[in-house]
N, C-alpha and C positions, 0 to 999 in steps of 0.2 A: 843813272837810269833815265832813259828818255820816255816820252809819252806813250809810244807804242808798247813799251815794256810794262806799262802800268794799266793795260786794258784787262779788265776782269769780267768774266761772264758768271753770273749767279743764276743757277737753275734750282728753283725750289717751289713746289706747289703751294706751300703755305704763304699766303700773301703777307701776313704780318712778319714772319721770319725774313722773307725776301726783302721787304721794304726797310725793315730795321737794319739789316746787314748792308744793304745798298746805301742807305743814308750815312751809316757810320763810315763805310769805306770811301764814299764821296768826300766826307769831311776830312779824310786823311789823304786827299788829293789823288785818289785812284779814279780812272775812267771806268764807269760801271755800265754794263748792259744786263738785263734780266730776262728770264723766261720761266715757264712753269714745268716743262717736261722735255722729253727726248726730241720731239719735233722741233721745238724752239732751239735746243742745243745744236742739233744737226744743221739747221738753217743758218744760225748765227755763226757757228764755227766755220761753215763752208764759205760764208760771205766775208768774214773778217778775220783779223789776226789777233787772237787773245793770248796773253802770256799765261793766264791762269783761269781755271774753271773751278768754281765752288759749286758742288752739286750735292743735293740731299740724297740720302739712300732711298727715300720713298718718293719716286717720281711716278706719274700716272701709268706709263706704258710698261714699266718693268722695274726691277730693283736698280738703283743707281749704279751699284757696282757691276751689274750685268751690262750696263750701257758704256762703261769705260772702254772696252775694246772697240766698239763701234766708233766712238768719238776719237780714239787714238788713231784709227785708220784715216780719218779726215785730217787730223793734225797730230802727228806723232810727237811733236815737241811740247804740246800743251801740258802744263803741270796741273794735276787734278787734286783738289782738296775735297774729300768726301765728308759730308756732315750728317749728323743724326741727333735727334733729341734723346733717344733712349738707346743705350749701348748694352749689348750682351756679348759674352765671349764668342759665341758662334757667329754673330753678325760681324764682329771685329775681325775674326779669322777670314770670313768670306771677303770682306772689303780689302784686307791686306794681301789677299792672293792676286789682286789686280795691280796694274801699273799706276798706283797713286803716289802722290808726293806726301800727303799728310791726311790724317784722320782726325776730324774735329768734332768734339762733343759740344753741342750748342749751349749747354749749361756752363761751359768754361768761359773765362773772361774774353772779351772782344780783343784785348791786347794780344792774347795768344794767337788769335786768328790773323791779326795784322802781322805779327812776327813770322808766322808760317808763310804768309803771302810774300813778305819781303825776302825770306829765305828762298822761296821758289823762284822769285824773279832774279835773284842773284846767282842762281846755279847755271 
């Protein structure tokens, strides 16, 4: 896996969640950029090449799963990991209707997130 394959974009309006996730993934030797919402995601994906996007369901402009088609038009190859703090069956159904790679519940272990990223990067 080369360095461009390890570029991850984290979009999460929650500063604590974003910071903790970024610090953990940096410690695992991933190159991380972050943002808070759709505007940041559009700008950063347009400017750079990311292998993986980790995006929360609750971004300011719309639901994260509604943003997936917009972002996939910019980079059809980007692997999307959608995150949420609280899961419901209806939310999970809406998320899984989109072209996402993985659905991560934030209360799960960070190792599971790292494994999902590695799987995304190796596909």
